[in-house]
C-alpha positions as CSV (number, residue, x, y, z in Angstrom):
1,M,94.2,129.1,88.0
2,K,94.2,131.8,90.7
3,K,91.4,133.7,89.1
4,Y,89.4,130.5,88.6
5,I,89.7,129.6,92.3
6,L,88.9,133.1,93.5
7,D,85.8,133.3,91.3
8,Y,84.6,129.9,92.4
9,M,85.2,130.8,96.0
10,K,83.1,133.9,95.6
11,E,80.3,131.9,94.0
12,I,80.3,129.4,96.9
13,E,80.4,132.2,99.5
14,S,77.4,133.8,97.8
15,L,75.5,130.6,97.9
16,I,76.2,130.2,101.6
17,K,75.4,133.8,102.3
18,N,72.0,133.6,100.5
19,K,71.4,130.1,102.0
20,K,70.7,128.7,98.5
21,V,72.8,125.5,98.9
22,S,71.6,122.4,97.2
23,K,72.9,118.8,97.1
24,K,74.1,119.4,93.6
25,D,76.2,122.4,94.7
26,I,77.8,120.3,97.5
27,D,78.6,117.5,95.1
28,L,80.1,119.9,92.6
29,L,82.2,121.5,95.4
30,L,83.6,118.0,96.3
31,V,84.6,117.4,92.6
32,K,86.3,120.8,92.4
33,I,88.1,120.2,95.7
34,K,89.5,117.0,94.2
35,F,90.7,119.0,91.2
36,F,92.3,121.6,93.5
37,Q,94.0,118.9,95.5
38,H,95.5,117.4,92.4
39,E,96.7,120.8,91.3
40,R,98.2,121.3,94.7
41,L,100.0,118.0,94.6
42,I,101.5,118.7,91.1
43,H,102.7,122.2,92.3
44,L,104.2,120.6,95.4
45,L,106.2,118.2,93.3
46,V,107.3,121.0,90.9
47,T,108.3,123.1,93.8
48,L,110.3,120.3,95.4
49,F,112.1,119.6,92.1
50,Y,113.0,123.3,91.7
51,A,114.3,123.3,95.3
52,I,116.5,120.3,94.5
53,F,117.8,121.8,91.3
54,C,118.5,125.0,93.2
55,L,120.6,123.1,95.7
56,V,122.4,121.2,92.9
57,F,123.3,124.4,91.1
58,F,124.3,126.1,94.3
59,A,126.7,123.2,94.9
60,L,128.0,123.4,91.3
61,G,128.4,127.1,91.9
62,M,131.1,126.3,94.4
63,I,133.0,124.6,91.6
64,S,132.4,127.2,88.9
65,P,130.8,130.6,89.6
66,I,128.9,130.5,86.3
67,F,126.4,128.1,87.9
68,F,125.3,130.8,90.3
69,I,123.6,132.6,87.4
70,I,121.4,129.5,86.8
71,D,120.9,129.1,90.5
72,I,119.6,132.7,90.8
73,I,117.2,132.1,88.0
74,L,116.0,128.9,89.6
75,L,115.7,130.6,92.9
76,I,113.4,133.3,91.4
77,F,111.2,130.6,89.9
78,L,111.2,128.7,93.2
79,I,110.0,131.8,95.2
80,F,107.1,132.2,92.8
81,Y,106.2,128.5,92.9
82,I,106.3,128.6,96.7
83,L,103.9,131.6,96.8
84,H,101.6,129.9,94.3
85,Y,101.7,126.6,96.2
86,F,100.8,128.4,99.5
87,F,97.9,130.0,97.7
88,L,96.7,126.6,96.5
89,E,97.1,125.1,99.9
90,N,95.2,127.8,101.8
91,S,92.5,127.9,99.1
92,T,91.9,124.2,99.3
93,Q,91.7,124.3,103.1
94,Y,89.3,127.2,102.9
95,F,87.1,125.1,100.5
96,Y,87.0,122.4,103.2
97,K,85.5,125.0,105.6
98,L,83.0,126.2,102.9
99,Y,82.1,122.5,102.4
100,D,81.4,122.1,106.1
101,E,79.2,125.3,106.1
102,M,77.3,124.0,103.1
103,I,76.7,120.6,104.9
104,E,75.4,122.5,107.9
105,L,73.0,124.6,105.8
106,E,71.8,121.4,104.0
107,K,71.2,119.7,107.4
108,K,69.2,122.7,108.7
109,K,67.0,122.6,105.5
110,G,66.3,118.9,106.2
111,I,65.2,119.6,109.8
């Protein structure tokens, strides 16, 4: 997903740079933004569940130290999910800015 987002981001930036933005490109960007928002929501939920499980196994680790092993594994996954979630969040917000730039270019064409 990361490569897909970065490639699409470069494609949109290229369109804006060359001022070759069309209504079709803007509509496609809106559809992709919705997909990215959905992906972001799913990763947020997964990240929250990993955090909850991490806390549960940490509490269980107080009872039996064997649960700390599972907690450490979950913590490692949690860190990577957080990093990926922030990438999705920042990318989606950047697409909002690109969308605004595309709208401005489209308006200037119409004037």
